[in-house]
C-alpha positions in Angstrom: -14.5 16.9 4.9 -12.1 19.0 2.9 -8.8 17.0 3.0 -6.7 20.1 2.4 -4.8 18.4 -0.4 -6.2 20.2 -3.4 -3.3 20.7 -5.9 -0.9 18.5 -3.9 1.1 16.0 -6.0 0.4 12.4 -5.0 2.4 9.4 -6.2 0.6 6.1 -5.7 2.2 2.8 -6.5 0.5 -0.4 -7.5 -2.6 1.6 -8.3 -4.2 0.2 -11.4 -6.5 -1.9 -9.2 -7.1 -3.1 -5.7 -6.1 -1.2 -2.6 -3.7 1.1 -4.5 -6.5 2.1 -6.8 -8.8 2.7 -3.8 -6.2 5.1 -2.4 -5.7 6.9 -5.7 -9.4 7.3 -6.2 -9.8 8.9 -2.7 -6.9 11.2 -3.3 -8.3 12.2 -6.7 -11.7 12.9 -5.0 -9.7 15.3 -2.7 -8.6 17.1 -5.9 -4.9 16.1 -5.6 -2.9 15.8 -8.8 -2.4 12.0 -8.9 0.3 9.9 -10.6 -0.4 6.2 -10.5 2.1 3.5 -11.2 1.6 -0.1 -12.4 3.4 -2.6 -14.5 0.6 -3.5 -17.0 0.0 -0.6 -19.5 -3.6 -1.7 -20.4 -4.8 -1.9 -16.8 -3.0 1.4 -16.1 -4.7 3.2 -19.0 -8.1 2.0 -17.9 -7.5 3.1 -14.3 -6.3 6.6 -15.5 -9.5 6.9 -17.5 -11.7 6.1 -14.5 -9.7 8.3 -12.1 -9.8 11.3 -14.5 -13.5 11.7 -14.0 -13.4 11.8 -10.2 -11.8 15.1 -9.1 -10.5 18.4 -10.4 -6.8 17.5 -10.4 -4.8 16.0 -13.2 -4.2 12.3 -13.4 -1.4 10.5 -15.2 -0.1 7.0 -15.3 3.4 5.6 -15.5 3.9 2.0 -16.6 7.0 0.9 -14.7 8.4 -1.7 -12.3 9.3 0.2 -9.2 11.2 -2.7 -7.8 14.0 -1.8 -10.3 16.2 1.3 -10.2 15.3 2.2 -13.8 11.6 1.9 -13.0 11.8 4.1 -9.9 13.7 6.8 -11.9 11.1 6.7 -14.6 8.4 7.3 -12.0 10.3 10.1 -10.3 10.9 11.8 -13.6 7.1 11.8 -14.2 6.3 13.0 -10.6 9.2 14.8 -9.1 9.0 16.1 -5.6 5.6 14.6 -4.6 3.8 15.9 -1.5 2.2 12.5 -1.0 3.7 9.1 -1.5 1.8 5.8 -1.2 4.0 2.8 -1.6 2.5 -0.5 -2.5 3.6 -3.7 -4.1 2.0 -7.1 -4.5 3.0 -9.6 -1.8 5.2 -12.6 -2.5 3.5 -16.0 -3.0 2.6 -18.2 0.0 4.4 -21.4 0.5 6.6 -23.6 2.8 9.8 -21.9 3.9 11.7 -25.1 3.2 11.1 -24.5 -0.5 12.5 -20.9 -0.5 16.1 -20.1 -1.4 18.1 -16.9 -1.3 16.6 -15.6 -4.5 13.0 -15.9 -3.2 13.9 -14.0 -0.1 15.8 -11.3 -2.0 12.8 -10.9 -4.3 10.5 -10.4 -1.3 12.8 -7.9 0.4 13.3 -6.0 -2.9 9.5 -5.6 -3.4 8.2 -5.2 0.1 11.0 -3.5 2.0 13.8 -2.1 -0.1 11.6 -0.5 -2.8 9.5 1.6 -0.4 12.7 2.6 1.4 14.3 3.7 -1.9 11.2 5.7 -2.9 11.1 7.4 0.5 14.8 8.2 0.3 14.2 9.9 -3.1 11.3 12.0 -2.0 11.5 12.8 1.7 14.0 15.6 1.6 11.8 17.6 -0.8 8.9 17.1 1.6 11.0 18.3 4.5 12.1 21.4 2.6 8.5 22.2 1.7 7.3 21.7 5.3 4.6 19.2 4.3 4.7 15.5 3.4 2.6 12.4 3.8 4.0 8.9 3.3 1.8 5.9 3.6 3.1 2.4 3.1 0.6 -0.4 2.4 1.9 -3.5 4.2 -0.2 -6.2 5.8 -2.0 -7.3 8.9 0.4 -10.2 9.0 2.9 -7.8 10.5 0.8 -8.1 13.7 -0.4 -11.6 13.3 1.9 -13.7 11.1 0.8 -16.8 9.3 3.5 -19.4 8.4 2.5 -19.8 4.8 3.1 -16.1 4.2 6.6 -16.1 5.7 8.1 -14.2 2.8 5.6 -11.4 3.3 5.9 -11.5 7.1 9.6 -11.1 7.1 9.9 -8.4 4.4 7.1 -6.3 5.7 8.2 -6.5 9.3 11.6 -5.2 8.2 9.9 -2.2 6.6 7.8 -1.6 9.7 10.9 -1.5 11.9 12.7 0.9 9.6 9.7 3.3 9.5 9.3 3.2 13.3 12.6 5.0 13.6 12.5 7.3 10.5 9.0 8.6 11.3 10.1 10.0 14.6 13.3 11.5 13.2 11.3 13.7 10.8 8.2 14.2 13.0 9.0 17.9 13.6 9.4 18.7 9.9 5.7 18.5 8.8 6.2 15.1 7.3 4.3 12.1 8.6 5.0 8.4 7.8 2.5 5.7 8.6 1.8 2.1 7.6 -1.6 0.7 6.7 -2.1 -2.9 7.6 -4.9 -4.3 5.6 -6.7 -7.5 6.7 -8.9 -9.3 4.2 -10.1 -6.9 1.5 -12.2 -8.0 -1.5 -9.4 -7.8 -4.1 -7.9 -10.0 -6.8 -5.0 -10.7 -4.5 -7.3 -12.1 -1.9 -9.0 -14.3 -4.4 -5.7 -15.6 -5.7 -4.5 -16.4 -2.1 -7.7 -18.3 -1.4 -7.3 -20.3 -4.6 -3.7 -21.2 -3.6 -4.7 -22.2 -0.1 -7.6 -24.3 -1.5 -5.2 -26.1 -3.8 -2.9 -26.9 -0.9 -5.7 -28.2 1.2 -7.5 -30.0 -1.5 -10.9 -28.2 -1.1 -13.0 -25.7 -3.1 -11.9 -22.1 -3.1 -15.5 -21.0 -2.1 -15.1 -23.0 1.1 -11.9 -21.2 1.9 -13.5 -17.9 1.2 -16.6 -18.7 3.3 -14.4 -19.9 6.2 -12.2 -16.8 6.0 -15.2 -14.5 6.0 -16.8 -16.2 9.0 -13.7 -15.5 11.1 -14.0 -11.8 10.7 -16.2 -10.1 13.4 -17.5 -7.7 10.9 -18.8 -10.6 8.9 -17.4 -9.5 5.6 -14.3 -8.6 3.7 -13.3 -4.9 3.4 -13.8 -2.7 0.4 -11.2 -0.8 -1.5 -13.3 2.4 -0.9 -13.1 2.0 2.8 -9.3 1.5 2.5 -8.9 4.4 0.3 -10.8 6.7 2.6 -8.5 5.9 5.5 -5.4 6.4 3.3 -6.7 9.8 2.2 -7.2 10.9 5.7 -3.7 9.9 6.6 -2.5 12.0 3.7 -4.7 15.0 4.6 -3.9 18.2 6.3 -5.7 17.0 9.3 -3.4 14.1 10.1 -0.3 15.9 11.1 -0.3 14.5 14.6 -0.4 10.9 13.5 3.0 9.4 12.6 4.9 6.3 13.0 1.7 4.3 13.4 0.6 0.9 12.1 -3.1 1.4 11.2 -4.8 -1.9 11.2 -7.9 -2.4 9.0 -9.3 -5.9 9.5 -12.9 -5.8 10.6 -11.9 -6.7 14.1 -10.2 -9.9 13.3 -7.0 -9.2 15.3 -7.9 -10.0 19.0 -5.0 -8.3 20.7 -4.9 -5.0 22.4 -1.6 -3.7 21.1 
């Protein structure tokens, strides 16, 4: 399928690896001009090299921390007026809420709620003026099915979800769509890290945690970054203009609810 995004400018955060990289690769395959952001220069340069061989559009990387005002400005200087914005930031660590103070909560809110909002605020008016824009926020399936140990993520990402629900409908008539992607368990470094932490808390082997997690997914496996990226690319395509304000759950059928 031709995504209709050839030559469109795409800004993808947290894209040196994992789900963000999967999204960047799918957009590059659609011949968009892709700017990826990550904090680690070496991983970023490696990702740019791999992405540059995928499509016809230019690929560039920006080493910056988008959770800071300075980092966001650096990114927007490199990719001004993007047509496509994919926000993404690593989730806060799991733990017991009794151990979290104000600073832990503010860090979670900064990374997983306020930073996406600031990036949207900086780019959405340009999209409206151009009559085309696609914004996708990578959040978590925990928005629909919270787990206590991930309370920091649950709280911050749910706040973003509520904000997007109103904003998406305010701009729906302008050619700009805003959607959230709610990944379940995808085979990424982040998932492996969480399994290691859970295993440490429970006093068991990480492989046991991984096997148990996989057995609870009706699909019988973890998702791949390629599957995730393909869904993101469709939401960013010219064909998705009637999809907005939605929370797109990708979890292999693990969530049992209807809504």
